[in-house]
N, C-alpha and C positions, 0 to 999 in steps of 0.2 A: 527338518527340512524343508528349506520356505520355497514356495512358487511364487510364481509371477504373473498373475494378470491386467492385460492391457484393457483398460476402461471402455467395454462398446455398449452393454446396457444398461436399465434403470436401474437394474438393484445394482450393478458393482457403482455405477453413480451416486447411487443413495450413500453406499458405503463412503466412498469417498468424502462425502459432508459428516457423515454420522461417526466416524472412528475417530476423529479430533477429541469430538463432546464425549464420547467414552474416557478417551486418554486423558482428558483433564475435567474428569467429573469431580474431583476431587481439591481442584483448584480455586480458592475463592477469588482470583483475579482472573481467572479467565472468563472472554466473553465471546459466545458464538458467534461469527461474522453470517449475514442473513446469504439463506441458499443462496439468491437471486443474486447475489454479488460474484460469489463464486461462478457460479453455473455462464453467469456473464463471459468470465473470463476465456472460457472454454466454448462456446458459440460462436461457428465462424459468422454467422450471419451478424453479432452485436460486438464482435474485436476484428477491428480493420489488421491488426498484426498478422491475423492468418491468410492476408493476400501476398506476403511476401516472406511468411514463415510457416513452419510445422511444427504442432503440437501433439502429445500424446499425454496419456499419465495411468500412471500404475497402480497397484494394488501389491502390497506382497504379504504372505500368507506364511504361519505355520501349522499347518495340517489344514483347521479350516477357520483359526483367528485369525483374523487381520492385526499385523503388527508394524507396519508401517505402508506409506503412501508419498507418492510423488509425481510431479511433471517436471517434465524435459521439451525442449523445444529451443528452436532455430530461430532468428529474426536478422535476417538477409538484409533489410533495410539498413542496419546499424554498420558504419564505417568503421572498420577493426584493422588493426595492424597485425592478428595474427588470429585466424576463426575460431570462434568461444562461440559457445553455446551456452542455454540459460537453464537453470534447476529452481524450483519453487513447489512451495503448497507441501513441503516436506513434514512428515510428522511420522516419531518413530519409539519406539519402546526403548528403556535406557537398555541400551545391550549395543555394543562397539560393532559386534560382527553381525549382527542385524544393520546396522546402519553404514556398514561397508559393502553389503552385498548389495543393497541400495543406490550405492555410490557406484558403485563398480558397474553394475545394470546399465544404470545411466550413459557412465563414462563409454560403456561399448556402442549403445546405440548412437551417441553424437559421434563416434571414431568412424563406424561404419558412413558415415554423411560427412566426411572429411572435416568434422572438427579436432580443433586441437586444446584447447581451453575451454574449464568450467567458469562461469560466473553463478553465485549465488549463496541464500537463498534470493530469488528476484522474481517480477514479475511477466509473465507473457503480457505485458503491454506497458503504459506509462508510469514511471515513477510515483505517481500520486498515492500508488496501493499497493497494500502486501510486498513491500520489497523490504530486506534486509532480515537479519539477524540479533533478534535482541538478547544481549551480554551483559545490559546492569540494568537497573531501574524496573522491577517485576510486579507492575502494577496494572490496573487495570488497563486495558489498551485502547486507545483512541480509535475512532472510527476507522474500517479498513487498514489498520497497520497489523503489522504481524507479531503477534505472543507467542513463546514457546517457553519450555521446562530452564534453568538454566544450564544442562547436560548436554543440552546440545552444540553448547561450544565446543565442547572437550568433543562431540561426536564428529564433526566438522573439521577441526584442527588434529585432530588424531588421526583422521585420514589423510591431511596433507592441505588442507583449504589454509589459506594466508587472507588475511584483513587487506582490503584493498583500497578501502575507505571507511571512515567513521561518520556516522551519522548521528548530531546529538539534538536531542529534543529537553526542553528544561521548561519547568514551570512554576508560577508564582502567586501568589495571594492576590486576588485581585484591587483589594485595597492597601496594599503595601505601601512603604514608602518608595518613591522613585530614587534609583541610583543619583548621586551628584552631578554626575557627567553626562546625565540626558538634560538636566535644567541647565547645565550649563551648555551645552549644544543647541539645545533649544532657543537658549536666549539670545545664541549667536548668529541660528542661521533662519530667525524669524524675523531679522532685522535685512536677511538681505531679498530687496525686490524679486530676486529672478526664483526664488524658492517659496513653492507656494506649495498647500497640504488641501485634500478635494475628501471627503467619507465619498464612499461608496454611495450611489443612491440606484434604486432597482428599479426607476421609471427611466434609467437613461443606461440598461445593462448592458449591450451592444458598446459602447465606449470602453466601461471598464474592463469587459472581456478584451479588448484590442490593448487596452493600458496592459492589462496583467500578462498578456503575449509576449509583449514588446520587453518587458523587466524581465520576465523568466527567463527567457529566449538569450538576454544579456545576459546572467546571470547561472546560468546552468547547461545552456545548448551544447557546449563546447569539452564539457565536463566527460570524462569516461566516454568518449565516442559516442555522445547522446545525440539525438537527431532533435531539431528544435518542434517544440511541441503547437501544434496547428491551431490556427486563433478559431476556426467551427470549432473544435473539442471546446477548447474553455468557452467558449461561446453557451455550447451544450450543459456542459459543469453547469457554468454557472446558472443558467435556468431552473436546472434541476434544483439546485441550492436555493433557490428565489424565496421558498416560504421559508427558511430558516437563516435568512440574511438579517442579522443587525446592523443597519444604516452606520450604529452610531460605534461600531468598533472595527472597522474597514475603514482603512486609511490608505490613500495615493500621493504621492509627493511627486513634482515635480519642478522642472527647470527649465525655465523660458516656455512653459507648458508641454515639455517633452517627458515624459513619466520616467522617472529614476528608481524607484523605489517603492517599495508597498507592505502594509503592514495587514494582511488577511486575517481576522477572527469569526468560527462560527461557531454555534454550541456544538459539542461533541455528541453528537448521535447516540453512540455506544451505550451512555447515560440512559438513553431511551429503550435502544431497542434489544439491550441484555434482557427484559421481560418477558422475549418473543421468541427467543430458544432459534434463532435461528430462520423463523419463517417470516413471511410479510403478505399472506392473502387477507381477505375481507375483514375478519374476526382480526388477526392481529394488525391492522390497519386503526379499527376501531379501539383497541387496545392502546395504539401506540399514541391516539389522540388522547384518548383518555389519562394514559401515563405523561406526557408532554403537559397537560395540562394542571393534574393534582398533584404528582409526583414529584417531590423533591430526592433530590439524589438517594 
């Protein structure tokens, strides 16, 4: 018999963080997220989405053993044609009945609040973190990207979830030959006096945060009833990334000085954080600096 615990105390919060580490302990590609990054999502003081939303988390246990966890939430600030709630941070043993129990519990919680549809797995926050279900390419995850077992796809689909949209991520060797279409298009547009390209400069971070916001909102804000990202949030994100920004690999494209495209690249922090087991205290920060300086992948 499965029992449900709504997360309230310190021990339950720790179990929410530790259960995935046990579940994936034999998966060589799993990288534990930083505890701080997870905790910040569920902190009303640090997550502005609590101002217009509601969120709670649950642990699911068979006897005394944790068999699943999930977060369920409502974000009233998003414009929606149909009242829609979200679920995320889902982890579960490979058992459809257990997954169905978890999904049903979330469905009932949302229905009690007038919600008619469920979107998930997503983040209780912006799309830049913990968003989506991995269905192909089970490699080491990038920083703050979701990772899950292949069987999760069946757990969701067997319950009735349908694909809303697909997000694709690609990789390529740094020094591989560039496709001819890029060289042809570059030759064409580099002759256009109206088009210019500029590398991101850390000493002018405010300008590039503004340009990022403009391009991002033009491209994404209208997709999936999304809400525009705020420039203040982007600037905060850029300032946080400043120590790891490489000015040579992040570029912005302008037409008549108006930002129209960007190509942002930053080092994958998970290649350093994977040695820290989710912690980032004083000792881990010192270890991070050592790994960053001396450790190759």
